[in-house]
C-alpha positions in Angstrom: -0.2 0.5 0.2 1.4 3.7 -0.9 2.0 6.5 2.0 -0.6 8.6 1.8 1.4 11.8 0.0 3.0 9.4 -3.0 -0.8 8.6 -3.6 -1.2 11.4 -5.6 2.4 10.7 -7.3 2.8 9.1 -10.8 6.4 9.2 -11.1 9.1 8.7 -7.9 12.3 8.0 -8.5 14.6 8.1 -5.9 18.5 7.9 -5.7 19.0 5.8 -9.1 22.1 5.4 -10.0 23.1 3.8 -13.8 26.3 2.8 -14.8 28.4 1.9 -18.2 31.3 0.8 -17.2 33.9 2.5 -15.0 31.6 5.7 -16.0 28.8 6.9 -13.5 26.3 8.2 -16.5 23.4 9.1 -13.9 24.4 9.2 -9.9 22.0 9.6 -6.9 18.6 10.7 -9.3 15.7 11.5 -7.6 12.2 12.6 -9.4 8.7 12.9 -8.3 6.1 13.9 -10.7 2.7 14.4 -9.5 -1.1 14.1 -11.3 -2.0 16.7 -12.8 0.9 19.0 -12.9 3.9 19.5 -15.6 7.5 18.5 -14.2 10.3 21.0 -15.9 13.4 18.9 -16.0 16.6 20.8 -16.5 20.3 20.7 -16.9 23.1 20.9 -19.4 23.9 18.7 -22.0 26.0 15.3 -20.3 24.1 15.9 -17.0 22.1 12.9 -16.8 18.8 13.7 -18.5 18.7 11.3 -21.4 19.3 8.5 -19.2 17.4 9.2 -16.3 14.4 9.1 -19.4 15.7 6.3 -20.6 15.5 4.6 -17.4 12.0 5.5 -16.8 10.6 4.3 -21.0 12.8 1.2 -20.3 15.8 1.5 -22.8 18.0 1.1 -19.0 17.6 -0.3 -16.2 19.0 1.2 -13.2 21.6 -0.5 -11.5 20.5 0.8 -7.7 17.6 2.7 -6.6 14.6 3.3 -6.3 11.6 2.8 -9.1 7.9 3.5 -8.4 5.4 4.3 -11.4 2.0 4.8 -9.8 2.7 3.8 -6.0 3.7 0.5 -7.2 7.2 -0.7 -7.6 8.9 -1.5 -11.1 11.3 -2.3 -13.8 11.0 -2.2 -17.2 13.1 -4.7 -19.2 11.7 -3.1 -22.3 10.4 -0.1 -23.7 6.9 -2.2 -24.6 6.6 -2.7 -20.8 6.4 0.8 -20.0 4.1 1.5 -23.0 2.4 -1.0 -22.1 2.1 0.4 -18.0 1.2 3.4 -19.2 4.4 5.8 -20.1 5.1 7.9 -23.1 7.8 9.9 -24.4 7.0 12.3 -26.5 10.9 12.6 -28.9 12.2 16.2 -30.2 11.8 14.5 -33.7 9.1 12.0 -33.7 9.6 8.8 -36.2 6.6 8.2 -38.6 5.9 5.7 -41.4 5.3 8.4 -43.4 4.0 5.8 -46.2 0.9 5.4 -43.6 -2.2 7.9 -42.9 -1.8 9.7 -39.9 -4.4 6.9 -38.4 -2.3 4.1 -39.4 0.7 6.1 -37.0 -1.6 6.0 -34.3 -3.3 2.7 -34.0 -0.7 1.0 -35.9 -0.8 -3.2 -34.7 -4.5 -2.3 -32.8 -6.6 -1.1 -36.0 -10.4 -1.5 -35.1 -11.3 -4.6 -37.5 -14.7 -5.3 -38.9 -15.9 -8.0 -40.5 -14.0 -10.7 -41.8 -11.3 -9.1 -39.2 -11.0 -6.5 -42.0 -9.1 -3.5 -40.8 -12.3 -0.9 -40.3 -11.0 2.5 -41.5 -14.6 4.5 -41.1 -13.8 3.6 -37.2 -10.4 4.0 -37.6 -10.5 7.9 -38.9 -13.4 8.5 -36.3 -11.6 7.5 -33.3 -8.3 9.4 -34.6 -10.1 12.7 -35.7 -12.2 12.2 -31.7 -8.6 12.0 -29.9 -7.5 15.3 -31.8 -10.7 17.1 -31.4 -9.8 15.9 -27.4 -6.3 17.3 -27.7 -8.0 20.8 -29.3 -6.6 20.2 -33.0 -7.3 19.5 -36.7 -5.6 17.3 -38.3 -7.3 15.4 -41.1 -6.6 11.2 -40.4 -6.9 10.3 -44.0 -3.1 11.9 -44.9 -0.4 10.8 -45.5 2.0 11.4 -42.8 5.0 12.1 -45.2 5.5 16.1 -45.7 4.1 16.7 -42.2 5.4 19.4 -39.8 7.9 17.9 -37.0 4.7 20.0 -34.8 1.9 18.1 -36.3 3.5 15.0 -36.1 4.2 15.6 -32.7 0.3 15.9 -31.4 0.2 12.3 -33.5 2.4 10.9 -30.7 0.3 13.0 -28.2 -2.7 11.4 -29.4 -1.2 7.8 -29.7 0.0 8.2 -26.3 -3.9 9.5 -25.0 -5.3 6.7 -26.9 -2.5 3.5 -25.1 -4.5 6.1 -21.7 -0.6 7.2 -21.0 -0.6 8.8 -17.4 2.8 9.6 -17.5 4.1 11.4 -20.8 7.6 12.9 -21.0 8.5 15.8 -23.7 12.0 15.6 -24.9 12.9 18.8 -25.9 9.4 19.0 -28.1 9.5 22.4 -28.6 13.9 23.3 -30.5 12.2 23.0 -33.9 8.5 24.9 -33.4 7.6 28.1 -34.6 6.2 30.7 -31.4 3.0 29.4 -32.8 3.6 25.8 -33.0 4.8 26.1 -29.0 2.0 28.1 -27.9 -0.3 24.8 -29.7 1.8 22.5 -27.9 1.3 24.2 -24.6 -2.2 24.5 -25.0 -2.4 20.5 -25.4 0.1 19.8 -22.7 -2.2 21.8 -20.0 -5.1 20.4 -21.7 -4.1 16.9 -20.2 -2.5 18.2 -17.2 -6.4 19.0 -16.5 -6.7 15.3 -17.1 -5.2 14.6 -14.0 -2.1 13.0 -15.9 1.4 13.9 -14.8 3.8 15.6 -17.9 7.9 15.8 -17.9 8.8 18.8 -19.9 13.1 19.0 -20.7 13.8 22.3 -22.0 16.9 24.5 -22.1 14.4 27.6 -22.3 13.6 28.8 -19.0 10.7 30.7 -20.3 9.2 27.9 -21.5 10.1 26.2 -18.0 8.1 29.1 -16.5 4.4 29.8 -18.6 4.2 25.7 -19.2 5.7 24.4 -15.6 4.0 23.4 -12.2 7.2 22.2 -10.2 10.9 21.8 -11.8 13.9 19.1 -11.6 17.5 20.0 -12.1 20.4 17.9 -13.6 23.8 19.2 -13.1 27.0 17.8 -14.3 30.8 18.7 -14.2 31.7 15.5 -15.0 29.8 12.0 -16.3 30.9 9.7 -12.7 29.2 13.0 -10.8 25.9 13.3 -12.9 22.6 13.5 -10.9 19.9 14.6 -11.1 18.1 17.1 -7.7 15.0 16.5 -6.0 12.2 18.9 -7.4 10.7 22.6 -6.2 7.9 24.7 -7.5 7.9 26.7 -10.3 6.8 29.5 -8.2 9.7 29.6 -6.0 11.8 30.9 -8.0 13.0 33.8 -10.3 10.9 34.2 -13.8 14.1 36.9 -14.2 15.9 36.2 -17.3 18.5 38.2 -17.3 19.3 37.1 -13.3 19.6 33.8 -15.3 21.9 34.4 -18.3 24.2 36.6 -15.6 24.2 33.8 -13.3 25.5 31.1 -16.2 27.8 33.5 -17.6 30.1 34.5 -14.3 30.0 30.9 -13.6 31.1 29.7 -17.1 34.0 33.1 -17.1 35.1 31.9 -13.7 35.2 28.4 -14.2 37.0 29.3 -17.9 39.9 30.7 -15.5 40.8 28.1 -13.6 39.0 28.7 -10.7 36.7 25.7 -10.1 33.0 27.0 -10.0 31.9 31.4 -9.6 28.6 30.8 -8.8 29.0 31.4 -5.0 31.0 34.6 -6.0 28.3 35.9 -8.5 25.2 34.6 -5.6 26.9 36.9 -3.1 27.3 39.5 -5.7 22.9 39.2 -5.9 22.5 39.3 -2.5 24.5 42.5 -1.8 22.5 44.7 -4.8 19.1 42.3 -3.8 18.9 40.6 -7.3 16.9 37.4 -6.8 18.4 34.2 -7.3 17.7 31.8 -10.1 18.4 28.4 -8.1 17.3 26.8 -11.7 20.5 28.1 -13.3 22.9 27.9 -10.8 22.5 23.9 -11.2 21.4 24.0 -15.0 23.6 26.0 -16.3 26.9 25.7 -14.0 29.4 23.8 -15.4 31.4 22.9 -12.4 28.2 21.6 -10.5 
């Protein structure tokens, strides 16, 4: 029986570690994603974000730590097992089958069958249209996937996840190739999924998007692969929304690091405190090269 506090959690990772030979790709990774929330996961390249996601998705298996999904201890042996449990990962560049229709990509291997066990295409198209209506987007389920924009392909992947009744959706830098209008549409869809009680993880390097969409954040920092880790989460409302302060923090840290100092964050922090400037705690772990 899960603890009362854990009953609302879709995903819980505690002190998860993953090593490849002598290289520790993830050390003491901890993350909690609540139902009905969008959780930001931020960090520079090589900080362990992808390793953490692949453990959740069943690509890798953890070496140590606790992995709980929907209140149960789990350890997925494959991506198929992860999907069957209710986890979907939406990648930056989805991999649809270009010669199949939109609806066929959504229901591949699960097409509704009619008489003589033939695919019931009208029923499949109707189901796809219902999914798009639920997401508040307009896409023709009959059109071929070839030539669709990255934004439309991501919507199809999200529709597929909803058709599988996914409880947790992980979006891995989904806005990197999107226009401003496409980002807003994606955020509207994400907020709708949140309001349905699903848990979402949003991976991004863009602070403005994190503050615009997310409710909580987890920061991932690394200086060397053997020290990579993902820290415990906190509320977005506790963070400063000052983009300029975050950028100054990052620049000062990198400059000090390149000059030979292990980390300039503490010195820059003291400077900001003297000027009573807001401290962007999100920037420290996600951008400092010595973290």
